[in-house]
C-alpha positions as CSV (number, residue, x, y, z in Angstrom):
1,M,-30.9,-17.6,14.4
2,S,-27.9,-17.6,16.7
3,Q,-25.7,-16.5,13.7
4,R,-28.1,-13.7,12.9
5,R,-28.0,-12.5,16.6
6,L,-24.2,-12.6,16.5
7,N,-24.1,-10.5,13.3
8,V,-26.5,-8.0,14.8
9,R,-24.5,-7.8,18.0
10,S,-21.2,-7.3,16.1
11,I,-22.8,-4.2,14.6
12,L,-24.7,-2.8,17.5
13,L,-22.0,-3.1,20.1
14,P,-19.4,-1.1,18.3
15,V,-22.0,1.5,17.4
16,A,-23.0,1.8,21.0
17,V,-19.4,2.2,22.2
18,F,-18.8,4.9,19.5
19,A,-22.0,6.7,20.5
20,A,-21.0,6.6,24.2
21,A,-17.5,7.9,23.4
22,L,-19.1,10.7,21.3
23,A,-21.5,11.6,24.1
24,L,-18.7,11.6,26.7
25,W,-16.6,13.9,24.4
26,D,-19.5,16.3,24.0
27,G,-20.2,16.3,27.7
28,V,-16.6,17.0,28.7
29,S,-16.5,19.8,26.1
30,R,-19.7,21.4,27.4
31,A,-18.8,21.0,31.1
32,G,-16.0,23.5,30.8
33,F,-13.2,21.3,32.1
34,F,-11.1,22.6,29.2
35,D,-11.2,25.8,27.2
36,K,-13.3,25.4,24.0
37,S,-10.2,26.1,21.9
38,A,-8.4,23.3,23.6
39,L,-11.2,20.7,23.3
40,P,-13.6,21.6,20.6
41,A,-17.1,20.1,20.7
42,P,-18.1,17.4,18.1
43,A,-20.4,20.0,16.4
44,A,-17.5,22.4,15.9
45,V,-15.4,19.6,14.4
46,I,-18.1,18.6,12.0
47,L,-18.4,22.3,10.9
48,A,-14.6,22.5,10.4
49,F,-14.7,19.2,8.4
50,G,-17.4,20.6,6.2
51,Q,-15.3,23.8,5.6
52,E,-12.2,21.7,4.6
53,I,-14.3,19.6,2.2
54,R,-15.8,22.6,0.5
55,S,-12.4,24.3,0.1
56,G,-11.0,21.1,-1.4
57,R,-7.9,21.1,0.9
58,M,-8.9,18.0,2.8
59,F,-9.2,16.0,-0.5
60,N,-5.9,17.2,-1.8
61,D,-4.1,16.4,1.4
62,L,-5.7,13.0,1.6
63,V,-4.7,12.1,-2.0
64,T,-1.1,13.3,-1.4
65,S,-0.7,11.2,1.7
66,L,-2.3,8.1,0.1
67,F,-0.1,8.5,-3.0
68,R,3.1,8.5,-0.8
69,V,2.0,5.6,1.3
70,T,1.0,3.5,-1.7
71,V,4.2,4.1,-3.6
72,G,6.5,3.6,-0.6
73,F,4.6,0.5,0.5
74,L,4.6,-1.1,-2.9
75,I,8.3,-0.5,-3.3
76,A,9.0,-2.1,0.0
77,V,6.8,-5.2,-0.8
78,L,8.3,-5.6,-4.3
79,L,11.8,-5.5,-2.9
80,G,11.3,-7.1,0.5
81,I,9.3,-10.3,-0.5
82,P,11.9,-11.6,-3.0
83,L,14.7,-10.9,-0.6
84,G,12.9,-12.6,2.2
85,L,12.1,-15.6,0.0
86,W,15.8,-16.0,-0.9
87,M,17.0,-15.6,2.7
88,G,14.3,-18.0,3.9
89,Q,15.7,-20.8,1.6
90,K,19.4,-20.1,2.2
91,L,20.7,-20.8,5.6
92,A,24.0,-19.1,4.8
93,A,22.2,-15.9,3.7
94,R,20.3,-15.8,6.9
95,T,23.4,-16.3,9.0
96,A,25.2,-13.5,7.1
97,F,22.6,-10.9,6.8
98,L,20.2,-11.4,9.7
99,P,22.2,-9.4,12.3
100,L,22.5,-6.4,10.0
101,L,18.8,-6.5,9.1
102,N,17.8,-6.7,12.8
103,F,20.0,-3.7,13.5
104,L,18.5,-1.6,10.7
105,R,14.9,-2.8,11.6
106,N,15.3,-1.3,15.1
107,L,16.3,2.1,13.8
108,S,13.3,4.5,13.8
109,P,12.5,5.5,10.2
110,L,12.2,9.1,11.4
111,A,15.9,9.0,12.4
112,W,16.6,8.9,8.6
113,M,14.7,12.1,8.0
114,P,17.7,14.4,7.9
115,F,19.4,12.2,5.3
116,A,16.1,11.9,3.4
117,I,15.8,15.7,3.2
118,L,19.5,16.0,2.2
119,W,19.3,13.3,-0.5
120,F,15.8,13.9,-1.9
121,G,14.7,17.4,-0.7
122,V,11.4,18.2,0.9
123,G,8.5,16.6,-0.9
124,D,7.2,13.3,-2.2
125,A,10.6,11.5,-2.7
126,S,11.8,11.9,0.9
127,A,8.5,10.8,2.3
128,I,8.3,7.8,0.0
129,F,11.9,6.9,1.1
130,L,10.9,6.9,4.8
131,I,7.8,5.0,4.2
132,C,9.7,2.3,2.2
133,L,12.2,2.0,5.0
134,S,9.5,1.5,7.6
135,A,8.0,-1.4,5.7
136,F,11.0,-3.0,4.0
137,F,12.7,-4.6,7.0
138,P,9.5,-6.0,8.6
139,V,8.5,-7.5,5.2
140,V,11.9,-9.1,4.6
141,L,12.1,-10.6,8.1
142,A,8.5,-11.9,8.1
143,T,8.9,-13.5,4.7
144,M,12.2,-15.0,5.7
145,A,10.8,-16.5,8.9
146,A,7.7,-17.8,7.2
147,V,9.7,-19.6,4.5
148,A,12.2,-21.0,7.0
149,N,9.4,-22.5,9.1
150,I,7.6,-24.2,6.2
151,P,7.4,-28.0,7.1
152,A,9.9,-30.0,5.1
153,V,7.2,-32.5,4.2
154,Y,5.6,-29.9,1.9
155,F,8.8,-29.8,-0.2
156,R,9.2,-33.6,-0.2
157,V,5.7,-34.0,-1.5
158,A,6.3,-31.3,-4.2
159,E,9.5,-33.1,-5.3
160,T,7.5,-36.4,-5.5
161,Y,5.1,-34.7,-7.9
162,G,8.0,-33.3,-9.9
163,L,7.7,-29.7,-8.9
164,R,10.9,-27.8,-9.3
165,G,12.1,-24.2,-9.3
166,F,9.4,-21.7,-10.1
167,E,6.6,-24.2,-10.0
168,K,7.5,-25.2,-6.4
169,L,7.7,-21.5,-5.5
170,V,4.3,-20.6,-6.9
171,Q,2.4,-23.8,-5.8
172,V,4.0,-24.6,-2.5
173,T,6.2,-21.8,-0.9
174,I,4.0,-18.7,-1.6
175,P,0.7,-20.4,-0.6
176,A,2.3,-21.7,2.6
177,I,3.5,-18.3,3.8
178,M,0.5,-16.2,2.7
179,P,-1.3,-16.2,6.1
180,Q,1.8,-14.9,7.9
181,L,2.7,-12.6,5.1
182,I,-0.8,-11.0,5.0
183,T,-0.6,-10.4,8.7
184,M,2.7,-8.6,8.3
185,L,1.4,-6.6,5.4
186,R,-1.4,-5.3,7.6
187,V,1.0,-4.3,10.3
188,S,3.5,-2.8,7.8
189,A,0.7,-0.8,6.1
190,G,-0.4,0.7,9.5
191,L,3.2,1.6,10.2
192,C,3.6,3.3,6.9
193,W,0.5,5.3,7.5
194,L,1.9,6.5,10.9
195,V,5.3,7.3,9.3
196,V,3.8,9.4,6.5
197,V,1.8,11.5,8.9
198,A,4.9,12.0,11.1
199,A,7.1,12.8,8.2
200,E,4.7,15.4,6.8
201,M,4.4,17.0,10.2
202,I,8.1,17.5,10.5
203,A,9.2,18.2,7.0
204,G,6.2,18.5,4.7
205,R,4.6,21.2,2.6
206,D,1.4,19.3,2.0
207,G,-0.5,16.1,3.1
208,L,-2.5,15.3,6.2
209,G,0.5,15.5,8.5
210,F,1.3,19.0,7.3
211,A,-2.4,20.0,7.7
212,V,-2.3,18.8,11.3
213,M,0.8,21.0,12.1
214,D,-0.7,23.9,10.2
215,S,-3.9,23.7,12.2
216,R,-1.9,23.5,15.4
217,N,0.1,26.6,14.5
218,G,-3.1,28.4,13.7
219,L,-4.7,27.3,16.9
220,R,-7.6,25.7,14.9
221,M,-8.1,22.7,17.2
222,D,-11.4,22.0,15.5
223,L,-9.6,21.5,12.2
224,L,-6.9,19.5,13.9
225,V,-9.4,17.0,15.4
226,A,-11.2,16.7,12.0
227,E,-7.9,15.8,10.4
228,M,-7.1,13.3,13.2
229,V,-10.5,11.7,12.6
230,V,-9.7,11.3,8.8
231,I,-6.3,9.9,9.6
232,G,-7.8,7.3,11.9
233,V,-10.6,6.3,9.5
234,I,-8.2,5.9,6.6
235,G,-5.9,3.7,8.7
236,V,-8.9,1.4,9.5
237,V,-9.9,1.3,5.9
238,L,-6.4,0.3,4.8
239,D,-6.3,-2.5,7.4
240,R,-9.7,-3.8,6.3
241,V,-8.7,-3.8,2.6
242,L,-5.6,-5.9,3.4
243,E,-7.7,-8.1,5.7
244,R,-9.8,-9.1,2.8
245,L,-6.9,-10.9,1.3
246,S,-7.2,-13.5,4.1
247,R,-10.6,-14.5,2.7
248,I,-9.1,-15.7,-0.6
249,P,-9.9,-19.5,-0.8
250,S,-6.3,-20.5,-1.4
251,V,-5.2,-18.5,1.7
252,R,-8.1,-19.2,4.1
253,W,-6.9,-22.7,4.8
254,G,-3.8,-21.3,6.6
255,Y,-6.0,-19.4,9.1
256,E,-8.3,-22.3,9.7
257,R,-5.3,-24.6,10.2
């Protein structure tokens, strides 16, 4: 019974907060504190959203942005995790490369935008490059730190059972770092989503970020808010999808520990 009440509360409380925020937004819009063009009412945003759906533009922009994020994020993961595994196991590699990685990690991905445009032009390639940069260094450093902090007893037990090389990597190292790695993947995916919208706003010809700037230039604040809502919802969905990885039985033990 108590578990059922907890489940109901976990649904009702967020819904109540969302409804209150929506009512406050509608009340402020109707009260006239701001011009209607500066703060559109929820009803106007819903109408604008319907127009974008019917025209097909919203779907095309969403697919474009998701494609760029997916490709850039996967490239960063496929390159960053192996490098982090190697550095985590080699003290000399950490000593040599860690200062440079920390320096590059602290550079805003958007600072690379002029180079991205010069190297790849305006379009998918430059956006994917910036997204990859935004996730690559956090993934490398998180993987490296997780591997370096694995208790030595794990490896001693693995050696006792005759695990070497690839078997030790698959059966000991990767399961041990998965909880930390999943957390970093969630953070990195959120950062990638922010970067793609910012990149498209500054130097894009399509995508949700470009749609936001186009709506602003056209003084269509209702469309702008509708696109902002879609951006926020997709960000939450991406995080929830990656959060599901933590429920895999072979990974869950790390969170419980």
